[in-house]
C-alpha positions as CSV (number, residue, x, y, z in Angstrom):
1,M,19.7,40.6,-5.7
2,T,16.9,41.3,-3.3
3,Q,14.7,38.6,-1.7
4,D,11.8,39.5,-4.1
5,D,14.2,39.3,-7.1
6,S,15.4,35.8,-5.9
7,F,11.8,34.7,-5.5
8,D,10.9,36.0,-9.0
9,D,14.0,34.3,-10.4
10,L,13.2,31.0,-8.8
11,M,9.6,31.1,-10.0
12,S,10.6,31.9,-13.6
13,R,13.2,29.1,-13.5
14,L,10.6,26.7,-12.2
15,G,8.4,27.7,-15.1
16,A,11.2,26.8,-17.4
17,H,11.4,23.3,-15.7
18,D,14.9,24.0,-14.3
19,E,15.8,21.1,-12.0
20,R,18.2,23.2,-10.0
21,A,15.4,25.6,-9.2
22,A,13.3,22.6,-8.0
23,A,16.3,21.5,-5.8
24,E,16.5,25.0,-4.4
25,L,12.8,25.0,-3.5
26,F,13.2,21.6,-1.9
27,G,16.3,22.8,0.1
28,R,14.6,25.9,1.3
29,F,11.3,24.3,2.5
30,S,11.7,20.6,2.9
31,T,12.9,20.5,6.6
32,R,10.0,22.7,7.8
33,L,7.5,20.8,5.6
34,V,8.6,17.4,6.9
35,C,8.3,18.7,10.5
36,L,4.8,19.9,9.7
37,A,3.9,16.5,8.2
38,R,5.4,14.7,11.2
39,A,3.3,16.8,13.6
40,R,0.1,16.3,11.6
41,L,0.5,12.5,11.3
42,G,1.2,11.7,15.0
43,P,3.4,8.9,16.3
44,R,1.1,6.0,15.5
45,L,0.5,6.9,11.9
46,R,4.2,7.7,11.4
47,Q,4.8,3.9,11.9
48,T,2.9,3.4,8.6
49,I,3.4,6.7,6.7
50,D,6.7,8.4,6.2
51,P,6.4,12.2,6.5
52,E,9.0,12.5,3.7
53,D,6.6,10.6,1.4
54,V,3.9,13.1,2.2
55,L,6.3,15.9,1.4
56,Q,7.2,14.3,-1.9
57,S,3.5,14.0,-2.8
58,A,2.9,17.6,-1.9
59,L,5.8,18.8,-4.0
60,R,4.8,16.6,-6.9
61,S,1.3,18.3,-6.8
62,F,2.9,21.7,-6.5
63,F,5.1,21.2,-9.6
64,V,2.2,20.0,-11.6
65,Q,0.1,23.0,-10.6
66,Q,3.1,25.3,-11.2
67,R,3.6,23.8,-14.7
68,N,-0.1,24.4,-15.5
69,G,0.2,28.0,-14.3
70,D,-2.1,27.5,-11.3
71,V,0.3,28.7,-8.7
72,A,-0.5,32.2,-7.4
73,A,2.4,32.8,-5.0
74,R,3.5,36.4,-4.8
75,N,6.5,36.1,-2.4
76,W,8.3,33.6,-0.2
77,D,5.7,33.8,2.5
78,S,2.8,33.1,0.2
79,L,4.8,30.2,-1.4
80,W,5.5,28.8,2.1
81,G,1.8,29.1,2.9
82,L,0.8,27.3,-0.3
83,L,3.2,24.4,0.3
84,A,2.2,24.2,4.0
85,V,-1.5,24.0,3.0
86,M,-0.8,21.3,0.4
87,T,1.2,19.3,2.9
88,I,-1.5,19.5,5.5
89,R,-4.1,18.4,3.0
90,K,-1.9,15.4,2.0
91,C,-1.6,14.5,5.7
92,S,-5.4,14.8,6.1
93,R,-6.0,12.5,3.2
94,Q,-3.5,9.9,4.6
95,V,-5.2,10.1,8.0
96,Q,-8.6,9.6,6.5
97,R,-7.3,6.7,4.4
98,H,-5.7,5.0,7.3
99,R,-8.7,5.4,9.5
100,A,-11.1,4.0,7.1
101,A,-13.1,1.1,8.6
102,R,-11.1,-1.9,7.4
103,R,-7.8,-0.1,7.4
104,D,-8.1,1.8,10.7
105,I,-4.6,2.2,12.1
106,R,-6.1,2.7,15.6
107,R,-7.1,-1.0,15.6
108,N,-3.5,-2.1,15.2
109,Q,-1.9,-3.3,18.4
110,P,1.9,-3.5,18.7
111,I,3.4,-6.9,19.5
112,V,5.6,-6.7,22.5
113,V,8.1,-9.5,22.7
114,G,8.1,-11.1,26.1
115,D,4.5,-10.0,26.8
116,D,2.7,-13.0,28.3
117,S,-0.6,-12.1,26.5
118,V,1.1,-12.5,23.1
119,P,1.6,-16.1,21.9
120,N,5.2,-17.3,21.7
121,W,5.4,-17.5,17.9
122,D,8.5,-18.5,16.1
123,F,9.1,-15.6,13.7
124,I,11.9,-17.4,11.9
125,V,11.1,-18.4,8.3
126,R,12.0,-22.0,7.7
127,E,11.4,-24.8,5.3
128,P,8.7,-27.3,6.3
129,L,10.0,-30.3,8.2
130,P,10.0,-33.7,6.4
131,E,7.0,-34.9,8.4
132,E,5.1,-31.7,7.6
133,Q,5.9,-32.2,3.9
134,A,4.7,-35.8,4.1
135,A,1.5,-34.8,5.9
136,L,0.8,-32.1,3.2
137,A,1.5,-34.6,0.4
138,E,-0.9,-37.1,2.0
139,L,-3.6,-34.5,2.4
140,F,-3.3,-33.6,-1.3
141,E,-3.4,-37.3,-2.3
142,R,-6.6,-37.8,-0.3
143,L,-8.2,-34.7,-1.8
144,L,-7.2,-35.5,-5.4
145,A,-8.4,-39.1,-5.1
146,D,-12.0,-37.9,-4.6
147,L,-12.0,-35.6,-7.6
148,N,-13.3,-36.6,-11.1
149,P,-11.3,-35.4,-14.1
150,R,-13.4,-32.3,-14.7
151,E,-13.0,-31.2,-11.0
152,L,-9.3,-32.0,-11.1
153,E,-8.9,-29.7,-14.2
154,I,-10.8,-26.9,-12.4
155,F,-8.7,-27.4,-9.3
156,N,-5.4,-27.3,-11.3
157,C,-6.5,-24.1,-13.0
158,Y,-7.3,-22.6,-9.6
159,L,-3.9,-23.6,-8.3
160,D,-2.4,-21.9,-11.3
161,G,-3.9,-18.6,-10.1
162,Q,-6.9,-18.3,-12.5
163,S,-10.1,-16.7,-11.4
164,P,-13.4,-18.6,-11.5
165,D,-14.5,-16.7,-14.7
166,Q,-11.2,-17.5,-16.4
167,I,-11.5,-21.2,-15.4
168,A,-15.1,-21.3,-16.7
169,V,-14.0,-20.2,-20.1
170,Q,-11.1,-22.7,-20.2
171,V,-13.1,-25.8,-19.1
172,H,-16.2,-24.8,-21.0
173,R,-18.5,-24.7,-18.0
174,S,-20.5,-22.0,-16.3
175,Q,-18.9,-19.8,-13.7
176,R,-21.4,-21.0,-11.2
177,T,-20.4,-24.7,-11.8
178,V,-16.7,-23.7,-11.3
179,E,-17.6,-21.9,-8.0
180,R,-19.6,-25.0,-6.8
181,V,-16.6,-27.3,-7.5
182,L,-14.2,-25.0,-5.7
183,E,-16.6,-24.7,-2.8
184,K,-16.9,-28.5,-2.7
185,I,-13.1,-28.8,-2.6
186,R,-12.8,-26.1,0.1
187,E,-15.4,-28.0,2.3
188,R,-13.6,-31.3,1.7
189,L,-10.3,-29.7,2.8
190,E,-11.9,-28.3,5.9
191,S,-13.4,-31.7,6.8
192,F,-10.0,-33.5,6.9
193,D,-8.6,-34.3,10.3
194,T,-5.0,-33.4,10.2
């Protein structure tokens, strides 16, 4: 079987949704495509985005297009070119996404343990100490003592994870009233000296 015959055979098996053909395609191109994605993402972005995830996304798009008959590859080289372009575009989208204003990866600063400019935080997750539990309980008692029954009901709904519009429906008040009560509680909490 010549190279062109093997290419045509693979493409026809892909058209028939043959999983072994998809595995062959993956085996043939995955290493080079991961290297391409790794080079496009750069070291800082690779801390957030796995190049293999980009490859999976590119292959998923390829298989969808192939299933729809939108793949115009004529030989191995054109198939490689198509997969490379799809991978590069996926990388570009990830770069744009992670450089958006609020998500800009360039704003992240690594924490270096032992660096004097970094606070000495205790990164161990632990249960609150008894005195911390007592202080929190006292804070809640002080907060709840100042609430009337309607405000207490609104606050309990909020603690249950309901949104202000859901709370408004449940307590038969306007959303603005609910928001005012929650703002009053927030201001009260901020005013406590702990």
